[in-house]
N, C-alpha and C positions, 0 to 999 in steps of 0.2 A: 295496537299490536299486542298479541297475547303474552302474558307474563312469562310463560314457559319458553316462548320463542325468544323473548328478551334475555332471559337467563342463559339460554343456549348461545345466542350471539355474543353476550358479554363474556361467557366462559371461553368461547372460541377466541375472542379478541385478546383476552388476558393470556391465554396459552401461546398464541402466536407472537404477542409482544414479549412475553417472557423468553421464548425461544430466540427471538431477534435480539433481545437484550444480552442473552448469553453469548450469541454469535458476536455481537459488538464488543463485549468484554474480552472474549477470546482474541479478537482481532487487535484490540488495544495491547493486550499482554504480549501477543506475538510481535507486534510492531515495536514495543519497548525492548523486547529481547533482541530484535534485529538492529535497533539503534545502538544498543550497548555492545553488540558483538560483531557488527558488520565490519568487513574488511575493505569496504568500498566508499565509505562516507566521505573521506577526505579527497577522493579521486573524482567525484562527480559533484560539482558545485553550481554550475550555471543554471540548470533547470531541475529544481529539486524533485518534481513529481516522478522523474525516472528512477529515483531511489525508492524502492517499494516500501520501506519501513515508514517513511513520511506519510505516504498515501494511506497505509494501513492505520497509522496512529490517528490521523485526523478524522478519517472516515469512521473508525471504530468509536471514537469519543462522541461524535455527533450522533451516531446511531443509538448508543447506550442511553444518552440523555433524552432523546426523542421517544424511544421505547419506554423508558421509565415514566415519562409523562403520560403515555398511553395506558400503562398499567394502572397508574393512580386514577386517571379519568374514568376508566372502565370499572374499577373497583369501588370508587366513591359515587359512581353514577352522576358525575359532574359534567354538565354540557359545556361549561367554559373550558375545562381541561381537554374534553374530547374534540372540540372544534379547533383549539390551539394545536393539539396533536395532529389533526387532519391537515391543517395548513403547513406546519413544519415538516410533516412527512411528505406532503406533496412537493414542497420546495426541495427537500432532500433528494427525492426521486428525480426531479428535473436536473439537479446538480450532478447526480450520478450519470444521467444520460448525456449531459453536456461533457463531462469528463471522458466518457467512452468515445464520444464523437471527436474530441480533441486528439485523443491518442490514435484514433483511427485515421483521421485526416492529416495530422501533422507527424506521422510516424517517421518520415524521412528527416524532418527538421530535428526531431528528438534524437535520431541516430547521429546527426551532425553535431549537436550539442555534446553528446556522449563521447564521440571520437575526439572533438576539440578539447574537452576537459582532460581526457586521458593523455593527449599529446602535451598539453600544458604541464600536467603533473610529471610526465617523463622528462621534459626539458628542464624543469626545476630540479628534479632529482639528478639528472645527468650533469648539469652545469653547476650543481651545488649552490643554487641561488638562495637568498634569504627566505624565500617562500618554501624551500624544501625542508619542512619540519620533520622531526623524527617520526611522527605519526604518518606523514605522507610516504616516507621511504619504507616504513614497515608495511604499510598497506600495499604499496606497489610490489614489494618483495613477496608478500603473502599471496597476492593475485597470481604472479608469475609461477610461484611454487605450486599453488593449488591447482591452477588450470594448465600447468605444463606448457607455458608459452613464454615468449620473450619479445619485448617491445610492444608498440601499439599495432602497427601493421606488419612489421618484420624485425628481426634482430638488429638490422643495420640502423634502426632508429637510435640505438645507444651509441653509435659511433665507436670510439675506442674505449668507452667506459662501460663495458657490459658488466652488470652486477652479478655476483655469484648466485643469485636466486634464479638465473637462467640456466644453471647447470642441470644436466639431465640425470645426475646421480646424487644420492643423498646418503652419507655426507660427501661433499665434493672436496677432495683432497689434492687432486692433480693440479699441476701448475697450468697446463694447457687443457682445460676441461672442455668437453663438448656441450653445446647449448641447444635448447629447443629451437626449431626452425619455423615455428608458427607464431604470428602475432596474437596479442591478447583481445583485440577489439572484437573479433568475430566470436570468440569463445564467450566473452562477457555478454555480448548481445544475445547469444543463445541462452545463456544462464538467466538473463533478465526476462527474455521472452517466456521461458518456462515458468518463472515465478509469476509473471503476469497472467499466464494461462490459468495457473492454480488460483491466483487471486480473483481472476475474472469469473471462474466457475462459482466461487463463493459469493461474489457480488451478485451474480445472476440469481442464485438461490435466494439470497437476502432480498433482492428486488421483487421476486415473486411473492415472498411472505409480506413485504411491505404493501404491495398492491392489494392483496387480500385484506390486510388490516384497513387500508384506505376504504375499500368497498363496504366493510362491516361497520366502520365508524359512522357512515352517513345515516343508516336507519336507526342506529343507537342514539345519535344526536337528535334526530327528529322525535324519537320516543321521549328522551329526557326533556326536550323542550315542551312537548305537550303535557308532560307530567309535572312541569315546573321544577325539575331537578337541575338547578342552575349553579349557584355559587355557594352551596353549603359546604 
C-alpha cells in the first residue's frame, strides 16, 4: 500500500476515534450528571437499564477506553494495538446491537418492571414502611410535582393518604385542596421514551462511526503486519 494512502487512512482513523472518544466522554459526563441529579433513581430498582443514566455511564466508559486504544494503535502504528482495538470494537458493536434487540423485543416486560417498581414505591410511601426512606418520598413528591400527576395509575392509589405534592396549586395552602387527576406511570413512560429516542439517535451515530473505524483498521493492520510494525 502506498505510504500516502496509509497516512490518509491513519489520519482518518485517528480523527474518527478522537470524535468517538469525545462522544464517549460527553456521554459519561452526562450520565454522571443524571446519576447525581435524577429524581427517579430510588423509584426504579428491579431492572436498572430502564434508568437511562446507568446505560449512558456504562456505554460511555467502554467507548472512551476502546477509542483511546484505537488512537494509540493508529498513532504508534502498532499492529497489536490495532487488532486489539478491532476485536474490542467488534464486540462492543455486537453488545450495542444485542441491547437494542432486548429493548425492542422486551419492551412490554420493561414497562411491567417500571410500573411494578413505581407501585412498590408508592405503597412504601403510603403505608410508611421501613423501606420508605426520605430519598424515596422526596423523589416521589418531585415526580408528582414535576409531571403534574398523582399516584401510579390514578389518584385513588393513595387511598386516604394523598400527599400534598398532588396539589394542583403551588403553594398549596387550602385544607381541601384539588389534586391532579392523572396517574404518573404514563407520563413517566413518555418521558423515558423521549430520553431513549435522544439516546438512540446518538448511539446510531456512534455506531456508524465505529463501523467506519472497523473497516479502516483492517487494511491498516495488514499494512503494519507486512511492514513488521508490531510490538514496538
